[in-house]
C-alpha positions in Angstrom: 119.5 53.7 74.4 118.2 54.7 78.0 117.2 57.8 76.6 115.2 55.8 73.7 113.0 54.5 76.8 112.2 58.1 77.4 109.0 59.6 76.3 109.7 62.6 73.6 107.9 66.0 74.5 105.7 66.3 71.2 104.4 62.3 72.0 101.7 61.4 73.6 100.8 58.1 75.3 99.6 56.6 72.2 102.5 57.8 69.9 104.9 56.4 72.5 103.4 52.9 73.0 103.5 52.7 69.2 107.5 53.5 68.7 108.3 51.5 71.6 106.4 48.4 70.1 107.5 49.1 66.5 111.3 48.7 67.5 110.1 45.6 70.0 111.8 43.1 67.1 115.2 45.4 66.8 116.2 45.9 70.0 115.2 42.6 71.4 112.0 42.9 73.4 109.3 40.8 74.9 106.1 41.5 74.9 106.7 41.6 78.7 109.2 43.9 78.3 107.3 46.1 76.3 104.2 46.2 78.9 106.4 46.6 81.8 108.3 50.2 80.0 104.9 51.6 79.0 102.8 50.6 82.1 106.0 52.6 84.0 106.2 55.5 81.6 102.5 55.7 80.8 101.0 55.2 84.3 98.8 52.0 83.0 98.7 48.6 84.3 97.8 46.8 81.0 98.8 42.9 80.3 101.5 42.3 77.7 98.0 41.2 75.2 96.5 44.3 75.5 99.8 46.2 74.0 100.0 43.0 71.5 96.6 43.6 70.2 96.7 47.1 70.6 100.2 47.4 68.3 98.1 44.6 65.8 95.5 47.0 65.7 97.2 50.0 64.5 99.0 48.0 61.6 96.0 46.5 59.9 94.6 50.3 60.2 97.4 51.7 58.6 97.1 49.6 55.9 93.7 50.5 55.1 94.3 53.7 55.1 97.0 53.1 52.9 94.5 51.1 50.5 91.8 54.0 50.8 94.6 56.4 49.6 95.8 54.5 46.4 94.0 52.9 43.4 96.6 51.0 41.8 96.7 47.0 40.9 99.0 46.1 43.7 96.6 48.1 46.3 93.7 46.3 44.7 95.6 42.9 45.6 96.5 43.9 48.9 92.9 44.6 49.4 91.4 40.9 48.1 94.5 39.3 50.4 92.6 41.2 53.4 89.3 40.3 52.5 90.6 36.9 52.3 92.0 36.7 55.6 88.6 38.1 56.9 86.8 35.2 55.4 89.5 32.9 57.0 88.8 34.3 60.3 85.2 33.8 59.9 85.2 30.5 58.7 87.6 29.3 61.3 84.9 31.1 64.2 82.4 29.0 62.7 83.7 26.1 62.6 84.8 26.6 66.2 81.5 27.6 67.1 80.0 24.5 65.5 82.5 22.1 67.4 81.9 23.6 70.6 78.2 23.1 70.1 79.4 19.6 69.4 80.9 18.9 72.4 78.1 20.3 74.5 75.7 17.8 73.0 78.2 15.0 73.5 78.6 16.2 77.2 74.6 16.6 77.6 73.9 13.1 76.1 76.8 11.5 78.1 75.5 13.2 81.1 72.0 11.6 80.7 73.3 8.3 79.9 75.3 8.6 83.4 72.2 9.4 85.4 70.1 6.7 83.3 72.7 4.2 84.6 72.4 5.7 88.2 68.3 5.1 87.6 68.5 2.2 86.5 70.7 0.8 89.3 68.1 2.3 91.8 64.8 1.8 90.8 65.6 -1.9 88.6 64.5 -3.6 91.6 61.1 -2.1 92.2 58.1 -4.1 90.3 56.0 -1.8 88.2 53.8 -4.3 86.4 51.6 -7.2 87.9 51.9 -10.3 85.8 50.0 -12.4 88.3 52.5 -15.5 87.4 51.0 -15.2 83.9 54.0 -17.5 82.6 53.4 -20.5 80.2 55.0 -23.0 77.3 54.6 -20.8 73.7 53.9 -23.6 71.1 52.9 -21.1 68.6 53.8 -20.2 65.3 52.4 -16.8 64.5 53.8 -13.2 64.5 52.2 -10.4 65.8 53.0 -6.4 66.3 52.0 -4.4 69.5 52.2 -1.0 68.8 52.6 1.4 71.9 53.0 5.5 71.6 51.9 8.3 72.7 51.8 7.8 76.2 53.0 11.5 77.4 54.5 10.0 80.4 54.8 12.6 83.2 52.1 14.8 82.3 49.3 15.4 84.6 45.3 15.6 82.9 42.3 16.7 84.8 39.3 17.3 82.7 35.6 15.6 82.6 36.7 13.2 79.8 40.1 12.4 81.5 41.7 12.1 84.8 45.8 10.3 83.9 49.0 11.0 85.9 52.0 8.8 86.2 50.2 6.2 88.8 47.2 6.1 85.8 49.6 5.7 83.5 51.2 2.4 84.9 47.7 1.1 85.5 46.7 1.4 81.6 50.3 -0.1 80.8 49.4 -2.9 82.9 46.0 -3.5 81.2 47.9 -3.6 77.8 50.3 -5.9 79.2 47.5 -8.2 80.9 45.9 -8.0 77.3 48.5 -9.1 75.5 49.4 -11.8 77.4 46.0 -13.2 76.8 45.9 -12.3 72.8 49.4 -13.9 72.9 48.1 -17.1 74.5 44.6 -17.2 72.2 46.5 -16.9 68.7 49.4 -18.7 69.8 52.3 -16.4 68.6 55.5 -17.3 68.8 57.3 -13.6 68.3 56.0 -10.5 69.1 57.5 -7.2 67.6 56.8 -4.4 69.9 57.3 -1.0 68.2 57.8 2.2 70.0 56.3 5.1 67.7 57.3 7.7 69.8 56.4 10.2 72.4 56.2 8.1 75.1 57.1 10.7 77.6 55.4 14.2 77.8 58.5 16.2 77.1 58.7 20.2 77.5 58.3 21.6 73.8 55.4 23.9 74.8 54.9 26.0 77.9 51.1 24.8 78.3 52.8 21.3 78.5 55.7 22.3 81.3 52.7 23.6 83.3 50.9 20.0 83.1 54.2 18.1 83.7 54.1 16.5 86.8 57.5 15.6 86.2 60.9 16.6 84.8 62.1 15.6 81.3 64.9 13.4 82.6 62.6 11.7 85.2 60.1 11.2 82.8 62.9 9.4 79.9 64.0 7.2 83.2 60.8 5.8 84.2 59.6 5.2 80.6 62.7 3.7 80.1 62.4 1.2 83.2 58.5 0.3 82.6 59.3 -0.5 79.1 62.6 -2.8 80.4 59.8 -4.6 82.7 57.2 -5.0 80.1 59.7 -6.4 77.8 61.1 -8.8 80.2 57.7 -10.4 81.5 56.6 -10.6 77.8 59.8 -12.6 77.0 58.9 -15.3 79.4 56.3 -16.3 77.1 57.2 -15.1 73.7 60.2 -14.2 71.6 60.5 -10.4 71.7 61.9 -7.8 69.2 61.6 -4.4 70.0 61.9 -1.2 67.4 61.8 2.2 68.0 61.7 5.6 66.1 62.2 9.2 67.1 59.8 11.4 68.1 58.5 15.5 68.4 57.7 15.3 72.0 61.5 13.9 73.2 63.5 16.9 71.3 65.8 18.8 74.2 65.1 22.4 72.3 61.5 23.3 73.0 62.0 25.7 69.5 61.8 23.1 66.8 63.5 25.6 64.2 66.6 25.4 66.6 66.4 21.9 67.2 69.0 19.0 66.3 67.6 15.8 65.1 70.3 14.4 67.1 69.3 16.1 70.3 66.3 13.7 71.2 65.6 12.0 74.5 64.1 9.4 73.0 67.5 8.5 71.8 68.2 7.1 75.1 65.3 4.7 75.5 66.6 2.0 73.1 70.0 2.8 74.5 69.3 2.0 77.8 67.2 -1.3 77.0 70.1 -2.8 75.6 72.0 -2.2 78.8 69.2 -3.4 81.0 68.8 -6.5 79.3 71.8 -7.4 77.7 71.1 -10.6 79.6 67.7 -11.5 78.5 68.3 -13.8 75.2 64.5 -13.7 74.4 64.4 -9.7 73.7 66.4 -8.0 70.5 66.5 -4.4 70.5 66.7 -3.8 67.0 68.9 -0.8 65.5 67.3 1.5 62.7 69.3 1.0 59.3 67.8 4.7 57.6 67.6 7.1 60.5 66.4 7.5 64.0 62.5 9.0 62.8 62.2 5.5 60.5 62.5 1.7 61.1 61.7 -0.9 58.4 62.4 -4.4 59.3 60.7 -8.2 57.8 58.1 -9.6 59.3 56.9 -13.3 58.3 56.8 -12.4 54.5 56.3 -9.0 54.7 58.1 -5.4 54.8 57.2 -3.2 57.5 57.5 0.2 58.2 57.2 3.0 61.1 57.3 6.7 61.5 55.9 8.7 64.4 54.0 10.8 62.2 55.0 14.2 63.1 56.4 14.7 59.6 54.0 12.7 57.3 50.3 12.6 56.9 48.2 9.2 56.3 48.1 10.6 52.6 51.2 10.3 51.9 53.6 8.3 54.8 53.3 5.4 52.3 54.5 6.9 48.8 57.4 9.2 51.4 59.0 6.1 52.9 58.4 3.8 49.8 60.6 6.3 47.6 62.8 7.2 50.3 63.8 3.6 50.8 63.1 2.4 47.5 61.0 -0.6 49.0 57.3 -1.9 48.3 56.1 -1.9 51.6 53.7 -3.7 52.8 52.1 -2.2 56.2 53.2 0.6 57.8 52.7 1.5 61.4 52.6 5.3 62.7 51.2 7.6 65.2 51.1 11.2 66.6 47.6 11.7 65.8 46.0 10.4 68.9 43.2 8.4 67.5 42.8 5.0 66.0 42.7 5.0 61.7 43.4 2.5 59.1 43.8 2.7 55.7 45.2 1.0 52.8 47.4 2.9 49.4 48.7 0.4 46.7 48.2 -2.9 48.7 50.3 -0.8 51.5 48.5 -1.4 54.8 48.6 2.0 57.2 47.7 1.8 60.6 47.6 5.1 63.1 48.0 3.9 66.7 45.8 6.1 69.5 46.8 7.5 72.4 47.2 6.2 76.2 47.3 9.7 77.7 43.6 9.8 76.3 42.1 13.4 75.9 44.3 16.0 77.1 43.8 20.2 77.4 44.8 20.7 73.6 42.4 18.1 72.4 39.6 19.5 74.8 40.0 23.0 73.2 39.6 21.3 69.6 36.8 20.2 70.8 38.1 16.4 70.0 38.1 13.6 72.5 39.2 10.1 72.4 39.4 6.6 73.9 43.0 5.7 75.3 43.4 2.8 74.1 46.6 1.0 71.9 46.7 -1.6 68.9 47.8 -5.4 68.5 48.3 -6.6 64.7 48.0 -10.2 64.2 49.9 -10.7 61.0 48.2 -12.9 58.1 49.4 -15.6 55.3 47.2 -14.0 52.4 47.5 -9.8 53.8 50.2 -8.3 56.5 47.2 -7.8 58.4 44.8 -10.6 60.1 43.1 -8.9 62.9 44.0 -5.5 64.6 42.9 -5.6 68.2 42.2 -2.8 69.9 43.3 -2.5 73.6 40.7 0.1 75.4 43.4 0.7 78.4 
């Protein structure tokens, strides 16, 4: 047996390794034994896995050689089996890659949530809005919808038509707050539906945006969430609040739209943050979306209201899209994305497009387009879904 482990004069290293590996089971060797013997005889320093994998590859090569030189039915069956093995290995690799991608997504989202919790504790004591003590007892019976969208918080703009940064954004949000409080009192509004129609953060989806950004996307998301928490909390001192939110295009984590997953959107953090932050406020309800993250449908008095950001729709087709997808006749649709105010009616469905809080940015300027920074308040009617649209110039 001792002579067995000596290399024969006619053998090279490859042939010696193959002979030793082929007799492993017969003489009761472990792969570590094989590695120790081959390393000593051949002068190598490889691990046991090297010899194990090398021997298995040589067996497959031999099988392939046999298959290529034979043409009978048994060989063809072996070819089919080998093909199935390759397909199964590829399927397992694909499943492993998909699982790893899921784990990374969950870890990334969990990390963002942990950062958000820390930030909430850090900045929750800061006062962002100035209510000026405007608190009153409401004895009204009306409902209204406040549309907020396209804040693009975090971007910095400096052109002839617009000056915008995080400080200016907070001033404009204060204007919305003050105007809304006055409108609530004037129209005896008892319940206010606050609709986040998306793009509250600037994001990082294009290089020019990343250049213009004043803050990173995590800070954008955290600060916008805290501003909204304070905004809703202050409003709830005089009116019942129901908050709805949809996903958008500027909040996606992956800049490349084709490679982006719907779930990988920072917009999903906002309602989660608000639920945590305002859990003890009985006058604020953070609603869940029944159908999907990018659309919300709910009842408002006797009307069915829907909302979607607008990046996947146009004003000419959004009514048919949402009605066919949900099987509902929709009375009012609130959308955004276009950065200018518009209103239309299609088959007794009213459609309102919300303007932008940001105003004229570099993209709009280069397209020779300007717009006033504004948001909209809708007074719900009895005989029609819209009785009044209040244009809040910010």
